[in-house]
C-alpha positions in Angstrom: 38.9 122.0 96.2 41.7 122.5 98.8 44.1 119.7 99.3 45.9 118.6 102.5 49.7 118.9 102.7 52.1 116.6 104.5 52.7 117.8 108.1 55.4 116.6 110.4 55.4 117.3 114.1 57.7 117.2 117.2 57.4 118.6 120.7 59.3 120.0 123.6 58.0 120.6 127.1 56.9 124.1 126.2 56.4 124.1 122.4 54.9 122.2 119.5 56.9 122.2 116.2 55.1 121.7 112.8 56.8 121.3 109.4 54.5 121.7 106.4 55.9 120.2 103.2 55.1 123.0 100.7 57.4 124.9 98.4 57.1 128.3 96.8 54.4 129.2 99.4 52.2 132.3 99.1 49.2 133.7 100.9 49.9 131.9 104.2 47.2 132.1 106.9 48.0 130.4 110.2 45.9 131.0 113.4 44.6 129.2 116.5 40.9 129.4 117.2 39.4 127.6 120.2 42.5 125.4 120.5 42.3 124.4 116.9 45.1 125.3 114.5 44.0 126.4 111.0 46.4 126.6 108.1 45.9 127.6 104.5 48.3 128.6 101.7 49.0 128.5 98.0 52.0 126.3 97.2 53.5 123.3 95.5 53.0 120.1 97.5 52.5 116.4 96.8 49.6 117.2 94.5 51.4 120.0 92.6 50.6 123.7 92.6 47.3 124.1 94.6 45.6 125.6 97.6 46.4 123.5 100.7 44.6 123.5 104.0 44.5 121.5 107.3 43.3 121.8 110.9 44.6 120.3 114.1 42.5 120.0 117.3 45.2 119.9 120.0 45.2 117.5 122.9 45.7 120.2 125.5 45.3 124.0 125.6 47.8 126.1 123.6 48.4 129.9 123.4 46.6 131.7 120.5 49.8 133.4 119.4 51.4 131.4 116.6 54.8 132.0 114.9 55.8 130.7 111.5 58.7 131.0 109.0 58.4 130.2 105.4 61.3 128.9 103.3 61.6 127.8 99.7 61.1 124.2 100.8 58.7 124.3 103.8 56.7 126.2 106.3 57.9 125.9 110.0 55.2 126.6 112.6 55.8 127.0 116.4 52.9 126.7 118.8 53.3 127.4 122.5 51.8 125.2 125.2 49.9 127.0 128.0 51.0 124.5 130.6 54.5 123.1 130.5 54.5 119.3 130.1 54.9 116.3 127.8 51.9 115.3 125.6 51.2 111.6 124.9 49.9 112.6 121.5 49.3 115.8 119.4 45.6 115.7 118.7 42.5 115.4 120.8 41.4 112.3 118.9 43.4 109.2 119.5 43.5 108.4 115.8 45.9 110.8 114.2 45.1 112.4 110.8 46.5 110.6 107.8 48.5 113.7 106.7 50.4 113.9 110.1 53.6 112.1 110.9 56.5 112.5 113.4 59.3 114.8 112.4 62.2 112.5 113.1 64.7 115.3 112.4 63.5 117.1 115.6 62.0 114.2 117.4 63.0 113.6 121.0 61.7 111.3 123.8 60.7 113.0 127.0 64.0 112.0 128.8 66.0 113.3 125.8 64.1 116.6 125.9 64.8 117.0 129.6 68.5 116.4 128.9 68.4 119.0 126.2 66.8 121.5 128.7 69.5 120.7 131.2 72.2 121.3 128.6 70.6 124.6 127.6 70.4 125.7 131.3 74.1 124.7 131.8 75.1 126.6 128.8 73.1 129.6 129.9 74.6 129.4 133.4 78.1 129.2 131.9 77.5 132.3 129.7 76.0 134.1 132.7 79.0 133.3 134.9 81.4 134.3 132.1 79.5 137.6 131.6 79.5 138.3 135.4 83.3 137.6 135.5 83.8 139.9 132.5 81.6 142.6 134.1 83.6 142.2 137.3 86.9 142.7 135.4 85.5 145.7 133.6 84.3 147.2 136.9 87.7 146.6 138.4 89.5 148.1 135.4 87.2 151.1 135.4 87.9 151.8 139.1 91.6 151.4 138.5 91.5 153.9 135.6 89.4 156.4 137.6 91.8 156.3 140.5 94.9 156.5 138.3 93.6 159.5 136.2 92.4 161.2 139.4 95.8 160.9 141.1 97.6 162.2 138.0 95.1 165.1 137.6 95.6 166.1 141.2 99.4 165.9 140.9 99.7 167.9 137.8 97.1 170.4 139.0 99.1 171.0 142.1 102.2 171.5 140.0 100.5 174.0 137.6 98.7 176.0 140.3 101.8 176.1 142.6 104.0 177.3 139.7 101.4 179.9 138.6 100.9 181.3 142.1 104.7 181.4 142.8 105.2 183.3 139.4 102.6 185.9 140.4 103.9 186.3 144.0 107.7 185.9 143.6 108.0 186.9 140.0 111.0 186.1 137.8 112.9 184.7 140.8 110.5 181.7 140.9 112.0 180.5 137.6 115.3 179.7 139.3 114.1 177.4 142.1 111.4 175.4 140.3 113.3 172.2 140.6 113.6 172.3 144.4 110.0 173.2 144.9 108.3 171.1 142.3 110.6 168.1 141.4 109.3 165.7 144.1 105.7 165.8 142.8 106.9 165.7 139.2 109.1 162.7 140.0 106.1 160.9 141.4 103.8 161.8 138.5 106.3 160.8 135.9 107.2 157.5 137.5 103.5 156.7 137.8 103.1 157.6 134.1 105.0 154.3 133.3 101.6 152.6 134.1 100.3 154.1 130.8 102.8 152.2 128.8 101.7 148.9 130.5 98.0 149.9 130.0 98.6 150.3 126.3 100.7 147.1 126.0 98.2 144.9 127.8 95.1 146.4 126.2 93.7 148.0 129.3 93.2 151.1 127.2 92.8 151.3 123.4 95.8 153.4 122.4 99.1 152.9 120.6 102.0 151.6 122.6 104.7 153.4 120.5 103.4 157.0 120.9 102.8 156.4 124.7 106.3 154.9 125.1 107.9 157.9 123.2 106.2 160.4 125.5 106.8 158.7 128.8 110.4 157.6 128.2 111.2 161.0 126.6 109.9 162.9 129.6 111.6 160.6 132.1 114.9 161.0 130.3 114.7 164.8 130.6 113.5 164.6 134.2 115.9 162.0 135.6 119.0 162.3 133.4 119.1 165.9 132.3 117.6 167.6 135.4 118.0 165.0 138.1 121.6 164.0 137.6 123.0 167.5 137.0 122.9 169.9 139.9 124.0 172.7 137.6 120.6 172.3 135.8 118.5 172.7 138.9 118.6 176.5 138.9 118.1 177.1 135.2 114.8 178.7 134.0 114.3 176.0 131.4 113.2 173.7 134.2 110.3 176.0 134.8 109.2 176.1 131.2 109.4 172.3 130.8 107.4 171.6 133.9 104.9 174.3 133.2 104.2 173.1 129.6 104.0 169.4 130.7 101.4 170.2 133.5 99.4 172.6 131.2 98.7 169.7 128.9 98.0 167.1 131.6 95.4 169.2 133.5 93.1 168.7 130.5 94.1 165.2 129.4 93.6 163.3 132.7 90.1 164.7 133.6 89.0 164.0 130.0 90.0 160.3 130.5 88.4 160.2 133.9 85.1 161.4 132.6 85.4 158.8 129.8 85.4 156.1 132.5 81.8 157.2 133.4 80.8 157.4 129.7 80.4 161.1 130.3 81.6 164.0 128.1 82.0 167.7 128.7 82.2 169.3 125.3 84.4 172.2 126.5 86.9 169.8 128.1 86.9 167.6 125.0 87.7 170.5 122.8 90.5 171.6 125.2 91.9 168.1 125.4 92.2 167.8 121.6 93.3 171.4 120.9 95.6 172.8 123.6 98.3 170.2 122.8 98.7 171.6 119.3 100.8 174.7 120.5 101.9 173.3 123.9 103.3 169.9 122.7 105.8 171.4 120.2 106.7 174.1 122.7 107.3 171.5 125.3 109.6 169.6 122.9 111.5 172.8 122.1 111.9 173.5 125.9 113.2 169.9 126.3 115.6 170.3 123.4 116.9 173.6 125.0 117.5 171.7 128.3 119.5 169.0 126.4 121.6 171.6 124.6 122.3 173.4 127.9 123.3 170.2 129.6 125.9 169.1 126.9 128.8 171.4 128.1 128.1 170.2 131.7 128.3 166.5 130.7 131.5 167.2 128.7 133.1 168.9 131.7 132.0 166.4 134.3 132.5 163.3 132.2 129.3 162.0 133.8 127.9 158.9 132.0 131.0 158.9 129.6 132.0 155.5 128.4 135.7 154.7 129.0 137.3 153.2 125.9 141.0 153.9 126.7 142.1 150.4 125.7 140.3 150.6 122.4 140.6 154.1 121.1 142.8 155.7 123.8 140.1 158.0 125.2 136.5 158.0 126.5 133.3 158.6 124.6 131.4 161.6 126.0 127.8 161.2 126.9 127.2 164.4 124.8 127.5 162.3 121.6 124.5 160.4 122.7 122.7 163.6 123.5 123.2 164.8 119.9 121.6 161.6 118.7 118.8 162.0 121.2 118.1 165.5 119.9 117.5 164.0 116.4 115.3 161.2 117.9 113.4 163.8 119.9 112.3 165.7 116.8 111.5 162.4 115.1 109.3 161.5 118.1 107.7 164.9 117.9 106.7 164.2 114.3 105.3 160.7 115.2 103.4 161.9 118.2 102.1 165.0 116.5 100.8 163.0 113.6 99.2 160.5 116.0 97.5 163.2 118.1 96.3 165.1 115.0 94.7 161.9 113.6 93.0 161.4 117.0 91.7 164.9 116.9 90.5 164.7 113.3 88.8 161.3 114.0 87.2 162.5 117.2 85.6 165.7 115.7 84.6 163.9 112.5 82.7 161.3 114.6 81.0 164.1 116.6 80.0 165.9 113.4 78.4 162.7 112.0 76.5 162.2 115.2 75.3 165.8 115.1 74.0 165.3 111.6 
């Protein structure tokens, strides 16, 4: 003969909670039929290991869908009310079944339950407001990155196309006046590139600060100190090769980042972005090194940026000494950035290969 387990109950405005005191429960059957909950299961209760059953005829209509969760110590049942409200008792009969008792672990008065609902609503509203604020920030960040990458792409595209067209139309002579025709736009793009260091430092984009700093500072040193401060460098062909190699890399990098803001990928562009730098980046560093080497005699002769130490050592320290150090640091930076970019490429195509499989 089936036995009756101990059952504890509590309610909220929308749900009924039942806790059945049975351990090691098996063969659970819980369902609602004509507003009556039927429960049966094998388990260990107050009368030992037996089959336990009970039925509850609810005071008001409930939904037929019932959810339950069995643990080693008990079975938790949730029944959903059809109409939201507070019941004065659980069962249709005023006299409650002897196996039924209040679940004081979950028991709340109606006013306490309403307060709980308000607290949940307030928490939900706070989370919603926080999410909307975060989404607003993400949207603002996305717009900023789209505009930045678009401006840089247009700038470097103008440089690359202008230099290419001039090379075909004017020929070799275009190599000697690159600085005067291109430098204004290059100055603008490279000053704007300082934003990339700030983006990496403040977490606007997920990239390393050091590799970004090395590239931006290194380029600006070449542009402003080596080319910008020495008029003798303005007409040298090395300016053409430095500017052309820089722009050739960027016309693939910036549109790739711009498409990333839309969560869009063009496979050809992705391959170009992670491949063309492999020959172009080292060539760009070699062109920069050549520019530094060509500038050393000019700095020695002009004494520009030399440090006067007459009172200390009786002479001045030429800026060229710093340029020799810079050449060493330049190739160290090449190694660091090349390693960083190669790891990026390897990680990117490994991820794509896994997705393909």
